[in-house]
Each structure stands twice: as C-alpha cells, then as structure tokens.
N, C-alpha and C positions, 0 to 999 in steps of 0.2 A: 498599178495594173487598169489599164481600160477597164471604163463603165461597160462595155459588148461585152468583155471575159466575164466580168464578175456576172454578168446576167446570164451568161453561156454557163458557168458552171451551175449556178443555182437551178437553169433548167434541169442541167443532169442530175442533180442531187434530186430534184424533184422527182423525176423520172424514176431513178432508183427508190425511192421511199414509196412512192405510191404501188410498186411494185408494177409496173409496165413489162418488166423486162419476162422473157419467154418462159414458161413453168416458174412463177415465181409469184405467189400470191400474196396479198396486202389486205385482207377480210379474213373474218370468220366470223362464223353460223351461232347464232342466239338462238338456240330452240328450246319450245316446252311442250311439257306433257303434263296437264291441269285437269281434273277433273270436268265435266258438264257442264253448262252456263260459266266456264271462268273463261278470262280471255287474261289478256297484259299489255300495256304499252312499256315502252322504255324510251332513254334517251340517253346520247354517251358525249361525254366531256373530254375534251383534248386539252392539253399542255405541252409547250413545249419540250422538246426532247432533255432528254438526259445532257447538261455539258453544255447548250443553247444559251444563250444572253437574250436574244430578242423577247418581242413578248407580241402580242396580237390586242387590238383592244377588242372589248363584249361585243359589239357591232357585228363584227371579222370571224367572230370564232363562237357563231350560237351553236347551241347542243341540238346534234340531229337527232328525231325523233323517228321511233318506230308503232305502227298502231296507233298513233296517234287518235284517229278515227275510230276504235276502237267498237263500237257500236255498227256501224256501217261498212268497214272493211278491214278483217283479220286475218291476218297468217300466222301460224306458230312459229316461223321462221322468220327470222333477218339478219341480214348481211351486214356486217359492222367493220369499218374499218379500221385498221391499226396504226396505221401512219400517213400524214396527209403534212403540208406545205400548204401553210396559208400567209399571204404575203411576204411569200421568202423566208419564213419561217419554218423549218420544219417539226412539226406536232406530233405526240403520241398520244393513244386513248388512256387515259385516267382511270376512271371507272363511271359504270355503265348502271343506271340506277332505273329500277322497275316496280311498274305499279300492278300488283292482281287486281285483278275487276271480278265479281261474282255478280249475278241478278237473282233476286229472290222473288218477282213479285212482276206483275205486268205493267205497275205504273212507272213514268220515267225514273221517277228517284228512288225506285225498290233498287237500288243494287250498294256495296257494300266494296271497300279496297283496303289493302296491304300494300307493305314494300317487301322487296326484296333488292340485292345489290352484288354487282361483282366487283371489285376492284383490282387494278392492274398495276402492276410497278417494276422497277427495271430490273430489282432484284430481290428476293425473300428468300428466308429461311424455310430450309424445307419442309419443319413442323407447320409453316404458316399457307404454303401453297400447294394448291389442289393438282393432279397429274391427270394424266391420259392414259385411255389403254391404247392398244397397236392400232385401232385405227383411228386415232385421233379425237377419238371422244371423250369429254369429260363431262362427269354430271352431279349437281347439289341440289338437294333435297330439302324438301320442308312438309309441312302439315298447317292446311287451313283449318279452322273450326268456328261455326256460326256461333254468335254473341246473343242473344236476346233481348229485348226490350218492351216496354211500354212506351207510349209520347202522347202528349196533346192530353185535351179533358175525355176525349173518345177511348182515351188507351189502344190504339193501334198501334196494330205489333210490327215493330221496325229492330232490324237484324244488324249486326255489326262484325264484319269479317276480320279475325285474328288468325295471323299466320306467323308461325315460328321455322325456325330451321330445325333439322333433324339430320342423322347419320343415313345412311342407307338403310337401317333395321330401322327407322323411324325412332330413336331415342333422341328424346328433345336436346337441343342446344341452347346456350344462351342467343337469344336475339332473331331476327328474321333470318327467311333462309341467304346464305350467303356464300359467295366462294371469292378466292384469289389466286393470282395467278401474274406469272413471270409475261413481260411484254413479248419476248422469243420464243413463247410458247402456242402463242395465239394464231398465226398466221398459218391459213389452209383448214384450221381446225374448227370444233364443234364445241359446244360448252352448253350443255341441256338442263335447264330448271326442270325437276320433275316433284311435283307437288302434288298432294294424298289430301284429302279431307276428311277430317273428324268424322267417326260415325255416328258421334251424339253431339248435342249441343248443351248449351248451359245458360244459365239468365247474367244479362251483363253484370246488374248489379246484386251484390249480396243482398240476405235479407229482402227480399220484393216477390220472391216465388217459392213455392213450397212444392217439393217433390212427391209424388203420390205413384202407385204402379202403374195407373192408366197417362201419366206425363204429369207437366205441371201444370200448378193454379196458382192466380194470380193474387197477390194479396189485397184487401180491400184498402187499409188504411185508414184513415180519419174521413173516407168517404169517396163519393164519385171523381169527385171533383180534385181530389190529393192527386198530383201527377207523380210525385216518389211514392208516394205509398208504400212506406216498409213495414214491415209485417212485426216488428216490438214485440212478439211473444202473442201474438192474434193469429194463429195455425186452423180458425174455424171460418173465419169471415173471409168470405172471396172477392172476387171481381168477376166481370164479364168483360171480354178484349174482343178488339175486333184484327181479323185476319188482314194480310196486305189486300186482299181484293174484296175487303168490305164485310165478310162474315163475321157474325157476332158466335163465338165462343167461350165456350168453361174449362176448356182443358187443351193446355200445348204440349206436342203439336196436333194430336187426335181432334180438336175440337170440342167432342160429345164426351159424353162421363161418361 
C-alpha cells in the first residue's frame, strides 16, 4: 500500500472520529450546578481507543483544561471531545478530573477545594454506569461541607472544603462525587454535576472546639502559643481567634457570645 493511500485512509478515519459528518456530534457538555461562591475547573485525559496499538507521547497528549483561570473567567459549562486523533493515533476520553473550589474570605488564599471524577470505559456493567433521561441529560450528586480550624499563633480561622458523593436524595456514598459512563453514551449528551452545601459546619480536628447553643468555642490548650490547642478535658478555658477578615471573636460563627 502506498504511503499516500495510507495518509488518505488516516485522514478519513480522523474525519469520522472527530464527528465532522453532518448531524454527528463528537462532544458532550459538562455542566455544573453549584452553591454560591463555588466554581470548578477540570481536565480530560485521553488514551488510545480499544484495539489500537499506537501510542502518543506525553508532550503530544496534553490534558485539555477547562476553567483553568477559574477566578478570572468561569463558565459552568464545558464542551469535551469524546474522540480525537493525535499524530495518527485514534484516542478516546478516559477520565474527567474535576476540582471544586469555594471562596470563604477576601484574601487571595481564603479558598479551599476538593475533587470529583467522571470515568469513561468502552463497556461497563449496568450496575456501575450512570444513565440518561429522554433529553440526553445525566446528573450525579454530591454535598460539600466546610470544616474549620485555626492556624498560626494568632489563631486565624481557616476553612477546608470536604465533598462527598450522594444519591439524588442526598444519602452519602463512599468517596467523592463520581459518575461512570460508557463511551458510546456521551456524544451529544449533557452530564451535570449537582453539588449542594451542607447546612452546618464542623471542626476539622476533633477535641479542639466545644459546641454551645450559640456556637463553637476554641479550646485554650496550653496557652495562646499552643497552635494545636487540644481540649484534653478542659471545657472551661477558651481562647479568642481571628476571622478571615481579621475580626477577633469568641464564638464561631456568630463571633460574639
């Protein structure tokens, strides 16, 4: 077979795989319903299609990113290719890694994040794969909760975001928000990540705060310079702490007793 014929065949395959034919879609939409002050960024990873023996170097198979500058330019929807050809090698999307962000203060570092994931395989048992409605939309669910702690000798309050997967009714599942699909389910479809925010917050470390009717008080520990400051059975002596904006408080979240 001549090299020109080989190149021609590869070009035809490429056109078919990227969905250039009339009415053929080669993308799906990743959408997100998130609480206020939440955003996400994501990247897609591609591998050779099933049965292919070709390979692509890492420098030629960079993971395309979405909402990478999530502070400056954010969109809740991203178009993700299902199939593509790189250096003549037919590739398919294998996984979407999602990082969920939320901001809790005015300083540049007053944010936290946790992760979600979409996995794609050629074939999956029905028990493992998510389905779609008549409109071609599939949803997966999660709940994020704020965990709070203090850091440094000033006992400045910082927050850590913890996200877990749930079912549609909010029942917690193992691990973070997650969905799995077969490759042929995705073209032209919409996958929506639906995240709720827990109504309550809790301490990041056990035995460091004590809960009262009006909120949480920070245990004193061995004194103001004790950064870990475990209660160790002392539920009478408490310390002040600083909110992200610098305000000195006695109770979280209300600040004043």
